mmCIF file of the N, C-alpha and C atoms, coordinates in Angstrom:
data_MODEL
# 
_entry.id   MODEL 
# 
loop_
_atom_site.group_PDB 
_atom_site.id 
_atom_site.type_symbol 
_atom_site.label_atom_id 
_atom_site.label_alt_id 
_atom_site.label_comp_id 
_atom_site.label_asym_id 
_atom_site.label_entity_id 
_atom_site.label_seq_id 
_atom_site.pdbx_PDB_ins_code 
_atom_site.Cartn_x 
_atom_site.Cartn_y 
_atom_site.Cartn_z 
_atom_site.occupancy 
_atom_site.B_iso_or_equiv 
_atom_site.pdbx_formal_charge 
_atom_site.auth_seq_id 
_atom_site.auth_comp_id 
_atom_site.auth_asym_id 
_atom_site.auth_atom_id 
_atom_site.pdbx_PDB_model_num 
ATOM 1   N N  . MET A 1 1  ? 10.682 18.510 3.820   1.00 0.00 ? 1  MET A N  1 
ATOM 2   C CA . MET A 1 1  ? 10.713 17.200 4.543   1.00 0.00 ? 1  MET A CA 1 
ATOM 3   C C  . MET A 1 1  ? 12.344 17.708 5.279   1.00 0.00 ? 1  MET A C  1 
ATOM 4   N N  . GLU A 1 2  ? 12.352 16.725 6.491   1.00 0.00 ? 2  GLU A N  1 
ATOM 5   C CA . GLU A 1 2  ? 13.217 16.836 7.395   1.00 0.00 ? 2  GLU A CA 1 
ATOM 6   C C  . GLU A 1 2  ? 14.065 15.678 7.853   1.00 0.00 ? 2  GLU A C  1 
ATOM 7   N N  . ILE A 1 3  ? 15.252 16.241 7.218   1.00 0.00 ? 3  ILE A N  1 
ATOM 8   C CA . ILE A 1 3  ? 16.475 15.670 7.276   1.00 0.00 ? 3  ILE A CA 1 
ATOM 9   C C  . ILE A 1 3  ? 16.879 14.969 8.458   1.00 0.00 ? 3  ILE A C  1 
ATOM 10  N N  . ARG A 1 4  ? 17.398 13.913 9.210   1.00 0.00 ? 4  ARG A N  1 
ATOM 11  C CA . ARG A 1 4  ? 18.010 13.612 10.068  1.00 0.00 ? 4  ARG A CA 1 
ATOM 12  C C  . ARG A 1 4  ? 19.230 13.203 10.632  1.00 0.00 ? 4  ARG A C  1 
ATOM 13  N N  . TRP A 1 5  ? 19.957 12.952 11.338  1.00 0.00 ? 5  TRP A N  1 
ATOM 14  C CA . TRP A 1 5  ? 21.042 12.178 11.022  1.00 0.00 ? 5  TRP A CA 1 
ATOM 15  C C  . TRP A 1 5  ? 20.754 11.598 12.710  1.00 0.00 ? 5  TRP A C  1 
ATOM 16  N N  . SER A 1 6  ? 21.591 10.532 12.907  1.00 0.00 ? 6  SER A N  1 
ATOM 17  C CA . SER A 1 6  ? 21.255 9.640  13.987  1.00 0.00 ? 6  SER A CA 1 
ATOM 18  C C  . SER A 1 6  ? 23.118 10.321 14.224  1.00 0.00 ? 6  SER A C  1 
ATOM 19  N N  . GLU A 1 7  ? 23.369 10.395 15.350  1.00 0.00 ? 7  GLU A N  1 
ATOM 20  C CA . GLU A 1 7  ? 24.539 10.201 16.064  1.00 0.00 ? 7  GLU A CA 1 
ATOM 21  C C  . GLU A 1 7  ? 25.394 9.577  15.916  1.00 0.00 ? 7  GLU A C  1 
ATOM 22  N N  . GLY A 1 8  ? 26.848 9.725  15.175  1.00 0.00 ? 8  GLY A N  1 
ATOM 23  C CA . GLY A 1 8  ? 27.669 8.922  15.047  1.00 0.00 ? 8  GLY A CA 1 
ATOM 24  C C  . GLY A 1 8  ? 27.271 8.400  13.382  1.00 0.00 ? 8  GLY A C  1 
ATOM 25  N N  . ALA A 1 9  ? 26.689 8.882  13.023  1.00 0.00 ? 9  ALA A N  1 
ATOM 26  C CA . ALA A 1 9  ? 26.086 8.275  11.275  1.00 0.00 ? 9  ALA A CA 1 
ATOM 27  C C  . ALA A 1 9  ? 27.661 8.892  10.299  1.00 0.00 ? 9  ALA A C  1 
ATOM 28  N N  . CYS A 1 10 ? 28.341 7.570  9.598   1.00 0.00 ? 10 CYS A N  1 
ATOM 29  C CA . CYS A 1 10 ? 29.687 7.812  8.944   1.00 0.00 ? 10 CYS A CA 1 
ATOM 30  C C  . CYS A 1 10 ? 28.967 7.406  7.268   1.00 0.00 ? 10 CYS A C  1 
ATOM 31  N N  . ILE A 1 11 ? 28.552 7.670  6.737   1.00 0.00 ? 11 ILE A N  1 
ATOM 32  C CA . ILE A 1 11 ? 28.632 7.475  5.088   1.00 0.00 ? 11 ILE A CA 1 
ATOM 33  C C  . ILE A 1 11 ? 29.034 7.503  4.141   1.00 0.00 ? 11 ILE A C  1 
ATOM 34  N N  . ARG A 1 12 ? 29.771 6.921  3.565   1.00 0.00 ? 12 ARG A N  1 
ATOM 35  C CA . ARG A 1 12 ? 30.467 7.172  2.170   1.00 0.00 ? 12 ARG A CA 1 
ATOM 36  C C  . ARG A 1 12 ? 30.356 6.699  0.690   1.00 0.00 ? 12 ARG A C  1 
ATOM 37  N N  . ALA A 1 13 ? 29.958 7.680  -0.459  1.00 0.00 ? 13 ALA A N  1 
ATOM 38  C CA . ALA A 1 13 ? 29.373 7.159  -1.764  1.00 0.00 ? 13 ALA A CA 1 
ATOM 39  C C  . ALA A 1 13 ? 30.956 6.800  -2.713  1.00 0.00 ? 13 ALA A C  1 
ATOM 40  N N  . GLU A 1 14 ? 31.456 6.140  -3.240  1.00 0.00 ? 14 GLU A N  1 
ATOM 41  C CA . GLU A 1 14 ? 32.180 5.998  -3.837  1.00 0.00 ? 14 GLU A CA 1 
ATOM 42  C C  . GLU A 1 14 ? 31.629 5.324  -5.654  1.00 0.00 ? 14 GLU A C  1 
ATOM 43  N N  . MET A 1 15 ? 31.898 5.842  -6.398  1.00 0.00 ? 15 MET A N  1 
ATOM 44  C CA . MET A 1 15 ? 32.234 5.311  -7.813  1.00 0.00 ? 15 MET A CA 1 
ATOM 45  C C  . MET A 1 15 ? 33.708 4.538  -8.427  1.00 0.00 ? 15 MET A C  1 
ATOM 46  N N  . TYR A 1 16 ? 32.494 3.891  -9.352  1.00 0.00 ? 16 TYR A N  1 
ATOM 47  C CA . TYR A 1 16 ? 33.725 2.719  -9.821  1.00 0.00 ? 16 TYR A CA 1 
ATOM 48  C C  . TYR A 1 16 ? 32.823 2.315  -10.864 1.00 0.00 ? 16 TYR A C  1 
ATOM 49  N N  . GLY A 1 17 ? 33.794 3.139  -12.230 1.00 0.00 ? 17 GLY A N  1 
ATOM 50  C CA . GLY A 1 17 ? 33.268 2.543  -13.762 1.00 0.00 ? 17 GLY A CA 1 
ATOM 51  C C  . GLY A 1 17 ? 31.796 3.275  -13.546 1.00 0.00 ? 17 GLY A C  1 
ATOM 52  N N  . GLU A 1 18 ? 30.967 1.997  -13.874 1.00 0.00 ? 18 GLU A N  1 
ATOM 53  C CA . GLU A 1 18 ? 29.169 2.924  -13.547 1.00 0.00 ? 18 GLU A CA 1 
ATOM 54  C C  . GLU A 1 18 ? 28.513 2.331  -12.374 1.00 0.00 ? 18 GLU A C  1 
ATOM 55  N N  . THR A 1 19 ? 30.192 2.136  -11.153 1.00 0.00 ? 19 THR A N  1 
ATOM 56  C CA . THR A 1 19 ? 28.554 1.356  -9.984  1.00 0.00 ? 19 THR A CA 1 
ATOM 57  C C  . THR A 1 19 ? 29.133 2.538  -8.695  1.00 0.00 ? 19 THR A C  1 
ATOM 58  N N  . VAL A 1 20 ? 27.646 2.535  -8.473  1.00 0.00 ? 20 VAL A N  1 
ATOM 59  C CA . VAL A 1 20 ? 27.960 3.314  -7.368  1.00 0.00 ? 20 VAL A CA 1 
ATOM 60  C C  . VAL A 1 20 ? 27.555 2.328  -5.850  1.00 0.00 ? 20 VAL A C  1 
ATOM 61  N N  . THR A 1 21 ? 28.423 3.051  -4.795  1.00 0.00 ? 21 THR A N  1 
ATOM 62  C CA . THR A 1 21 ? 29.168 2.216  -3.319  1.00 0.00 ? 21 THR A CA 1 
ATOM 63  C C  . THR A 1 21 ? 28.868 3.097  -2.747  1.00 0.00 ? 21 THR A C  1 
ATOM 64  N N  . LEU A 1 22 ? 27.585 2.473  -1.729  1.00 0.00 ? 22 LEU A N  1 
ATOM 65  C CA . LEU A 1 22 ? 27.173 3.233  -0.695  1.00 0.00 ? 22 LEU A CA 1 
ATOM 66  C C  . LEU A 1 22 ? 28.121 2.336  0.873   1.00 0.00 ? 22 LEU A C  1 
ATOM 67  N N  . SER A 1 23 ? 28.387 2.606  1.398   1.00 0.00 ? 23 SER A N  1 
ATOM 68  C CA . SER A 1 23 ? 29.295 2.134  2.451   1.00 0.00 ? 23 SER A CA 1 
ATOM 69  C C  . SER A 1 23 ? 28.691 3.008  4.238   1.00 0.00 ? 23 SER A C  1 
ATOM 70  N N  . ALA A 1 24 ? 27.875 2.262  5.003   1.00 0.00 ? 24 ALA A N  1 
ATOM 71  C CA . ALA A 1 24 ? 27.905 2.964  5.976   1.00 0.00 ? 24 ALA A CA 1 
ATOM 72  C C  . ALA A 1 24 ? 27.557 1.937  7.415   1.00 0.00 ? 24 ALA A C  1 
ATOM 73  N N  . ASN A 1 25 ? 28.492 2.622  8.382   1.00 0.00 ? 25 ASN A N  1 
ATOM 74  C CA . ASN A 1 25 ? 27.599 2.142  9.868   1.00 0.00 ? 25 ASN A CA 1 
ATOM 75  C C  . ASN A 1 25 ? 26.488 1.993  10.030  1.00 0.00 ? 25 ASN A C  1 
ATOM 76  N N  . ARG A 1 26 ? 25.922 1.092  10.957  1.00 0.00 ? 26 ARG A N  1 
ATOM 77  C CA . ARG A 1 26 ? 25.059 1.724  11.469  1.00 0.00 ? 26 ARG A CA 1 
ATOM 78  C C  . ARG A 1 26 ? 24.170 2.399  11.442  1.00 0.00 ? 26 ARG A C  1 
ATOM 79  N N  . GLU A 1 27 ? 24.786 3.590  12.584  1.00 0.00 ? 27 GLU A N  1 
ATOM 80  C CA . GLU A 1 27 ? 23.843 4.628  12.642  1.00 0.00 ? 27 GLU A CA 1 
ATOM 81  C C  . GLU A 1 27 ? 23.729 5.661  11.088  1.00 0.00 ? 27 GLU A C  1 
ATOM 82  N N  . GLY A 1 28 ? 24.911 5.247  10.460  1.00 0.00 ? 28 GLY A N  1 
ATOM 83  C CA . GLY A 1 28 ? 24.662 5.940  8.598   1.00 0.00 ? 28 GLY A CA 1 
ATOM 84  C C  . GLY A 1 28 ? 22.598 5.151  7.998   1.00 0.00 ? 28 GLY A C  1 
ATOM 85  N N  . LEU A 1 29 ? 22.994 4.062  8.365   1.00 0.00 ? 29 LEU A N  1 
ATOM 86  C CA . LEU A 1 29 ? 22.187 2.593  7.435   1.00 0.00 ? 29 LEU A CA 1 
ATOM 87  C C  . LEU A 1 29 ? 20.736 3.145  8.307   1.00 0.00 ? 29 LEU A C  1 
ATOM 88  N N  . LEU A 1 30 ? 20.767 3.397  9.277   1.00 0.00 ? 30 LEU A N  1 
ATOM 89  C CA . LEU A 1 30 ? 19.195 3.980  10.201  1.00 0.00 ? 30 LEU A CA 1 
ATOM 90  C C  . LEU A 1 30 ? 18.967 5.255  9.871   1.00 0.00 ? 30 LEU A C  1 
ATOM 91  N N  . SER A 1 31 ? 19.648 6.059  9.124   1.00 0.00 ? 31 SER A N  1 
ATOM 92  C CA . SER A 1 31 ? 19.468 7.492  9.391   1.00 0.00 ? 31 SER A CA 1 
ATOM 93  C C  . SER A 1 31 ? 19.093 7.451  7.669   1.00 0.00 ? 31 SER A C  1 
ATOM 94  N N  . LEU A 1 32 ? 19.593 6.303  6.586   1.00 0.00 ? 32 LEU A N  1 
ATOM 95  C CA . LEU A 1 32 ? 19.427 6.713  5.170   1.00 0.00 ? 32 LEU A CA 1 
ATOM 96  C C  . LEU A 1 32 ? 18.032 6.529  5.089   1.00 0.00 ? 32 LEU A C  1 
ATOM 97  N N  . ALA A 1 33 ? 17.803 4.928  6.411   1.00 0.00 ? 33 ALA A N  1 
ATOM 98  C CA . ALA A 1 33 ? 16.505 4.251  6.589   1.00 0.00 ? 33 ALA A CA 1 
ATOM 99  C C  . ALA A 1 33 ? 15.686 5.880  6.289   1.00 0.00 ? 33 ALA A C  1 
ATOM 100 N N  . ASP A 1 34 ? 15.830 5.767  7.303   1.00 0.00 ? 34 ASP A N  1 
ATOM 101 C CA . ASP A 1 34 ? 14.603 6.944  7.979   1.00 0.00 ? 34 ASP A CA 1 
ATOM 102 C C  . ASP A 1 34 ? 14.533 8.459  6.648   1.00 0.00 ? 34 ASP A C  1 
ATOM 103 N N  . GLN A 1 35 ? 15.509 7.911  6.313   1.00 0.00 ? 35 GLN A N  1 
ATOM 104 C CA . GLN A 1 35 ? 15.449 9.459  5.052   1.00 0.00 ? 35 GLN A CA 1 
ATOM 105 C C  . GLN A 1 35 ? 14.526 9.255  4.090   1.00 0.00 ? 35 GLN A C  1 
ATOM 106 N N  . LEU A 1 36 ? 15.225 8.020  3.849   1.00 0.00 ? 36 LEU A N  1 
ATOM 107 C CA . LEU A 1 36 ? 14.184 7.233  2.295   1.00 0.00 ? 36 LEU A CA 1 
ATOM 108 C C  . LEU A 1 36 ? 12.511 6.936  2.532   1.00 0.00 ? 36 LEU A C  1 
ATOM 109 N N  . THR A 1 37 ? 12.297 6.470  4.078   1.00 0.00 ? 37 THR A N  1 
ATOM 110 C CA . THR A 1 37 ? 11.088 6.640  4.050   1.00 0.00 ? 37 THR A CA 1 
ATOM 111 C C  . THR A 1 37 ? 10.447 8.020  4.149   1.00 0.00 ? 37 THR A C  1 
ATOM 112 N N  . ALA A 1 38 ? 10.886 9.061  4.442   1.00 0.00 ? 38 ALA A N  1 
ATOM 113 C CA . ALA A 1 38 ? 10.158 10.314 4.524   1.00 0.00 ? 38 ALA A CA 1 
ATOM 114 C C  . ALA A 1 38 ? 10.522 10.445 3.095   1.00 0.00 ? 38 ALA A C  1 
ATOM 115 N N  . LEU A 1 39 ? 11.452 10.546 2.341   1.00 0.00 ? 39 LEU A N  1 
ATOM 116 C CA . LEU A 1 39 ? 11.454 10.978 1.050   1.00 0.00 ? 39 LEU A CA 1 
ATOM 117 C C  . LEU A 1 39 ? 10.112 10.524 -0.335  1.00 0.00 ? 39 LEU A C  1 
ATOM 118 N N  . ALA A 1 40 ? 9.796  8.728  0.721   1.00 0.00 ? 40 ALA A N  1 
ATOM 119 C CA . ALA A 1 40 ? 8.775  8.253  -0.678  1.00 0.00 ? 40 ALA A CA 1 
ATOM 120 C C  . ALA A 1 40 ? 6.940  8.777  0.142   1.00 0.00 ? 40 ALA A C  1 
ATOM 121 N N  . GLU A 1 41 ? 7.332  9.553  1.103   1.00 0.00 ? 41 GLU A N  1 
ATOM 122 C CA . GLU A 1 41 ? 5.852  10.319 1.874   1.00 0.00 ? 41 GLU A CA 1 
ATOM 123 C C  . GLU A 1 41 ? 5.580  11.906 0.643   1.00 0.00 ? 41 GLU A C  1 
ATOM 124 N N  . GLU A 1 42 ? 7.234  12.011 -0.024  1.00 0.00 ? 42 GLU A N  1 
ATOM 125 C CA . GLU A 1 42 ? 6.865  13.586 -0.786  1.00 0.00 ? 42 GLU A CA 1 
ATOM 126 C C  . GLU A 1 42 ? 6.464  13.487 -2.183  1.00 0.00 ? 42 GLU A C  1 
ATOM 127 N N  . LEU A 1 43 ? 6.401  14.570 -2.455  1.00 0.00 ? 43 LEU A N  1 
ATOM 128 C CA . LEU A 1 43 ? 5.801  14.362 -4.376  1.00 0.00 ? 43 LEU A CA 1 
ATOM 129 C C  . LEU A 1 43 ? 6.658  14.001 -4.958  1.00 0.00 ? 43 LEU A C  1 
ATOM 130 N N  . PRO A 1 44 ? 6.395  13.544 -5.971  1.00 0.00 ? 44 PRO A N  1 
ATOM 131 C CA . PRO A 1 44 ? 7.516  13.436 -7.570  1.00 0.00 ? 44 PRO A CA 1 
ATOM 132 C C  . PRO A 1 44 ? 8.280  14.644 -6.964  1.00 0.00 ? 44 PRO A C  1 
ATOM 133 N N  . GLY A 1 45 ? 9.789  14.282 -8.012  1.00 0.00 ? 45 GLY A N  1 
ATOM 134 C CA . GLY A 1 45 ? 10.776 15.705 -7.717  1.00 0.00 ? 45 GLY A CA 1 
ATOM 135 C C  . GLY A 1 45 ? 10.678 15.690 -6.708  1.00 0.00 ? 45 GLY A C  1 
ATOM 136 N N  . SER A 1 46 ? 10.675 15.408 -5.550  1.00 0.00 ? 46 SER A N  1 
ATOM 137 C CA . SER A 1 46 ? 11.345 15.743 -4.229  1.00 0.00 ? 46 SER A CA 1 
ATOM 138 C C  . SER A 1 46 ? 12.748 15.002 -4.302  1.00 0.00 ? 46 SER A C  1 
ATOM 139 N N  . HIS A 1 47 ? 13.805 15.318 -3.597  1.00 0.00 ? 47 HIS A N  1 
ATOM 140 C CA . HIS A 1 47 ? 14.857 14.423 -3.520  1.00 0.00 ? 47 HIS A CA 1 
ATOM 141 C C  . HIS A 1 47 ? 16.117 15.499 -2.545  1.00 0.00 ? 47 HIS A C  1 
ATOM 142 N N  . ILE A 1 48 ? 16.825 14.237 -2.284  1.00 0.00 ? 48 ILE A N  1 
ATOM 143 C CA . ILE A 1 48 ? 17.373 14.541 -1.175  1.00 0.00 ? 48 ILE A CA 1 
ATOM 144 C C  . ILE A 1 48 ? 18.992 14.466 -2.484  1.00 0.00 ? 48 ILE A C  1 
ATOM 145 N N  . HIS A 1 49 ? 19.487 15.303 -1.698  1.00 0.00 ? 49 HIS A N  1 
ATOM 146 C CA . HIS A 1 49 ? 21.525 15.584 -2.429  1.00 0.00 ? 49 HIS A CA 1 
ATOM 147 C C  . HIS A 1 49 ? 22.008 14.891 -1.109  1.00 0.00 ? 49 HIS A C  1 
ATOM 148 N N  . TYR A 1 50 ? 23.172 14.458 -0.922  1.00 0.00 ? 50 TYR A N  1 
ATOM 149 C CA . TYR A 1 50 ? 24.145 13.850 0.046   1.00 0.00 ? 50 TYR A CA 1 
ATOM 150 C C  . TYR A 1 50 ? 25.560 14.287 -1.124  1.00 0.00 ? 50 TYR A C  1 
ATOM 151 N N  . ASP A 1 51 ? 26.635 14.355 -0.381  1.00 0.00 ? 51 ASP A N  1 
ATOM 152 C CA . ASP A 1 51 ? 28.160 15.083 -0.783  1.00 0.00 ? 51 ASP A CA 1 
ATOM 153 C C  . ASP A 1 51 ? 29.029 15.056 0.745   1.00 0.00 ? 51 ASP A C  1 
ATOM 154 N N  . GLU A 1 52 ? 29.650 15.486 -0.061  1.00 0.00 ? 52 GLU A N  1 
ATOM 155 C CA . GLU A 1 52 ? 31.387 15.450 1.224   1.00 0.00 ? 52 GLU A CA 1 
ATOM 156 C C  . GLU A 1 52 ? 31.157 16.523 2.279   1.00 0.00 ? 52 GLU A C  1 
ATOM 157 N N  . TYR A 1 53 ? 30.678 17.741 1.967   1.00 0.00 ? 53 TYR A N  1 
ATOM 158 C CA . TYR A 1 53 ? 30.377 19.196 2.504   1.00 0.00 ? 53 TYR A CA 1 
ATOM 159 C C  . TYR A 1 53 ? 28.832 18.844 3.391   1.00 0.00 ? 53 TYR A C  1 
ATOM 160 N N  . ASN A 1 54 ? 27.919 17.795 3.308   1.00 0.00 ? 54 ASN A N  1 
ATOM 161 C CA . ASN A 1 54 ? 26.597 18.521 3.568   1.00 0.00 ? 54 ASN A CA 1 
ATOM 162 C C  . ASN A 1 54 ? 25.931 16.708 4.903   1.00 0.00 ? 54 ASN A C  1 
ATOM 163 N N  . SER A 1 55 ? 26.880 16.130 4.358   1.00 0.00 ? 55 SER A N  1 
ATOM 164 C CA . SER A 1 55 ? 26.472 14.063 5.225   1.00 0.00 ? 55 SER A CA 1 
ATOM 165 C C  . SER A 1 55 ? 27.260 13.645 4.272   1.00 0.00 ? 55 SER A C  1 
ATOM 166 N N  . LEU A 1 56 ? 27.439 13.084 3.439   1.00 0.00 ? 56 LEU A N  1 
ATOM 167 C CA . LEU A 1 56 ? 28.643 11.587 3.312   1.00 0.00 ? 56 LEU A CA 1 
ATOM 168 C C  . LEU A 1 56 ? 29.912 12.269 3.653   1.00 0.00 ? 56 LEU A C  1 
ATOM 169 N N  . GLU A 1 57 ? 31.352 10.962 4.248   1.00 0.00 ? 57 GLU A N  1 
ATOM 170 C CA . GLU A 1 57 ? 32.443 11.374 4.244   1.00 0.00 ? 57 GLU A CA 1 
ATOM 171 C C  . GLU A 1 57 ? 33.421 11.663 3.600   1.00 0.00 ? 57 GLU A C  1 
ATOM 172 N N  . GLU A 1 58 ? 34.373 12.234 3.796   1.00 0.00 ? 58 GLU A N  1 
ATOM 173 C CA . GLU A 1 58 ? 35.026 12.999 3.074   1.00 0.00 ? 58 GLU A CA 1 
ATOM 174 C C  . GLU A 1 58 ? 35.937 12.374 1.576   1.00 0.00 ? 58 GLU A C  1 
ATOM 175 N N  . GLY A 1 59 ? 35.923 12.698 0.214   1.00 0.00 ? 59 GLY A N  1 
ATOM 176 C CA . GLY A 1 59 ? 36.189 12.022 -0.448  1.00 0.00 ? 59 GLY A CA 1 
ATOM 177 C C  . GLY A 1 59 ? 35.238 10.849 -1.438  1.00 0.00 ? 59 GLY A C  1 
ATOM 178 N N  . SER A 1 60 ? 34.071 11.447 -0.765  1.00 0.00 ? 60 SER A N  1 
ATOM 179 C CA . SER A 1 60 ? 32.408 10.901 -1.722  1.00 0.00 ? 60 SER A CA 1 
ATOM 180 C C  . SER A 1 60 ? 32.054 11.170 -2.764  1.00 0.00 ? 60 SER A C  1 
ATOM 181 N N  . CYS A 1 61 ? 31.434 10.831 -3.651  1.00 0.00 ? 61 CYS A N  1 
ATOM 182 C CA . CYS A 1 61 ? 30.861 11.526 -5.027  1.00 0.00 ? 61 CYS A CA 1 
ATOM 183 C C  . CYS A 1 61 ? 29.438 11.989 -4.436  1.00 0.00 ? 61 CYS A C  1 
ATOM 184 N N  . GLU A 1 62 ? 29.067 12.937 -5.210  1.00 0.00 ? 62 GLU A N  1 
ATOM 185 C CA . GLU A 1 62 ? 28.122 13.176 -4.601  1.00 0.00 ? 62 GLU A CA 1 
ATOM 186 C C  . GLU A 1 62 ? 26.962 11.853 -5.203  1.00 0.00 ? 62 GLU A C  1 
ATOM 187 N N  . LEU A 1 63 ? 25.859 12.500 -4.368  1.00 0.00 ? 63 LEU A N  1 
ATOM 188 C CA . LEU A 1 63 ? 24.445 11.285 -4.058  1.00 0.00 ? 63 LEU A CA 1 
ATOM 189 C C  . LEU A 1 63 ? 23.818 11.876 -4.716  1.00 0.00 ? 63 LEU A C  1 
ATOM 190 N N  . ILE A 1 64 ? 22.341 11.654 -5.451  1.00 0.00 ? 64 ILE A N  1 
ATOM 191 C CA . ILE A 1 64 ? 21.281 12.922 -5.585  1.00 0.00 ? 64 ILE A CA 1 
ATOM 192 C C  . ILE A 1 64 ? 19.670 11.437 -5.236  1.00 0.00 ? 64 ILE A C  1 
ATOM 193 N N  . ILE A 1 65 ? 19.310 11.218 -4.759  1.00 0.00 ? 65 ILE A N  1 
ATOM 194 C CA . ILE A 1 65 ? 18.475 10.256 -4.226  1.00 0.00 ? 65 ILE A CA 1 
ATOM 195 C C  . ILE A 1 65 ? 16.763 11.351 -4.888  1.00 0.00 ? 65 ILE A C  1 
ATOM 196 N N  . GLU A 1 66 ? 15.905 11.056 -5.762  1.00 0.00 ? 66 GLU A N  1 
ATOM 197 C CA . GLU A 1 66 ? 15.042 11.741 -6.354  1.00 0.00 ? 66 GLU A CA 1 
ATOM 198 C C  . GLU A 1 66 ? 13.486 10.106 -6.310  1.00 0.00 ? 66 GLU A C  1 
ATOM 199 N N  . LYS A 1 67 ? 12.819 11.227 -5.774  1.00 0.00 ? 67 LYS A N  1 
ATOM 200 C CA . LYS A 1 67 ? 11.263 10.172 -5.636  1.00 0.00 ? 67 LYS A CA 1 
ATOM 201 C C  . LYS A 1 67 ? 10.804 10.601 -7.385  1.00 0.00 ? 67 LYS A C  1 
ATOM 202 N N  . LYS A 1 68 ? 10.467 9.704  -7.802  1.00 0.00 ? 68 LYS A N  1 
ATOM 203 C CA . LYS A 1 68 ? 9.541  9.646  -9.165  1.00 0.00 ? 68 LYS A CA 1 
ATOM 204 C C  . LYS A 1 68 ? 8.612  8.481  -9.474  1.00 0.00 ? 68 LYS A C  1 
ATOM 205 N N  . ASP A 1 69 ? 7.663  8.898  -10.477 1.00 0.00 ? 69 ASP A N  1 
ATOM 206 C CA . ASP A 1 69 ? 6.358  7.807  -10.476 1.00 0.00 ? 69 ASP A CA 1 
ATOM 207 C C  . ASP A 1 69 ? 6.489  7.654  -11.846 1.00 0.00 ? 69 ASP A C  1 
ATOM 208 N N  . PHE A 1 70 ? 6.786  5.942  -11.815 1.00 0.00 ? 70 PHE A N  1 
ATOM 209 C CA . PHE A 1 70 ? 7.198  5.513  -13.013 1.00 0.00 ? 70 PHE A CA 1 
ATOM 210 C C  . PHE A 1 70 ? 5.489  4.668  -13.463 1.00 0.00 ? 70 PHE A C  1 
ATOM 211 N N  . GLY A 1 71 ? 5.311  5.017  -14.128 1.00 0.00 ? 71 GLY A N  1 
ATOM 212 C CA . GLY A 1 71 ? 4.541  4.063  -15.440 1.00 0.00 ? 71 GLY A CA 1 
ATOM 213 C C  . GLY A 1 71 ? 4.255  2.443  -15.090 1.00 0.00 ? 71 GLY A C  1 
ATOM 214 N N  . PRO A 1 72 ? 3.380  1.235  -14.637 1.00 0.00 ? 72 PRO A N  1 
ATOM 215 C CA . PRO A 1 72 ? 3.665  0.196  -14.268 1.00 0.00 ? 72 PRO A CA 1 
ATOM 216 C C  . PRO A 1 72 ? 3.980  -0.519 -15.232 1.00 0.00 ? 72 PRO A C  1 
ATOM 217 N N  . GLU A 1 73 ? 5.122  -0.014 -17.196 1.00 0.00 ? 73 GLU A N  1 
ATOM 218 C CA . GLU A 1 73 ? 5.211  -0.699 -17.444 1.00 0.00 ? 73 GLU A CA 1 
ATOM 219 C C  . GLU A 1 73 ? 7.099  -0.552 -17.010 1.00 0.00 ? 73 GLU A C  1 
ATOM 220 N N  . GLU A 1 74 ? 7.393  0.702  -16.615 1.00 0.00 ? 74 GLU A N  1 
ATOM 221 C CA . GLU A 1 74 ? 8.769  1.042  -16.092 1.00 0.00 ? 74 GLU A CA 1 
ATOM 222 C C  . GLU A 1 74 ? 9.271  0.407  -14.514 1.00 0.00 ? 74 GLU A C  1 
ATOM 223 N N  . GLY A 1 75 ? 8.210  -0.618 -14.246 1.00 0.00 ? 75 GLY A N  1 
ATOM 224 C CA . GLY A 1 75 ? 8.255  -1.099 -12.350 1.00 0.00 ? 75 GLY A CA 1 
ATOM 225 C C  . GLY A 1 75 ? 8.984  -2.257 -12.685 1.00 0.00 ? 75 GLY A C  1 
ATOM 226 N N  . ILE A 1 76 ? 9.467  -2.922 -11.751 1.00 0.00 ? 76 ILE A N  1 
ATOM 227 C CA . ILE A 1 76 ? 9.646  -4.040 -11.109 1.00 0.00 ? 76 ILE A CA 1 
ATOM 228 C C  . ILE A 1 76 ? 9.081  -4.862 -11.241 1.00 0.00 ? 76 ILE A C  1 
# 
């Protein structure tokens, strides 16, 4: 899976208690949308790691997004 970023993308992930807040500018949101679309086409167990060392703004908490197949009783 190719991870691409729009030029100027800025994303921050912050943890407040049990809540994760993801803040991003337009380019960051478009980049995330493209990456989540690509992840949706991958096999279950595929995932993307985000942290301040490879993609998020300084001071961000680590964020992992994983594709998982849930049974019908687990879905929304």
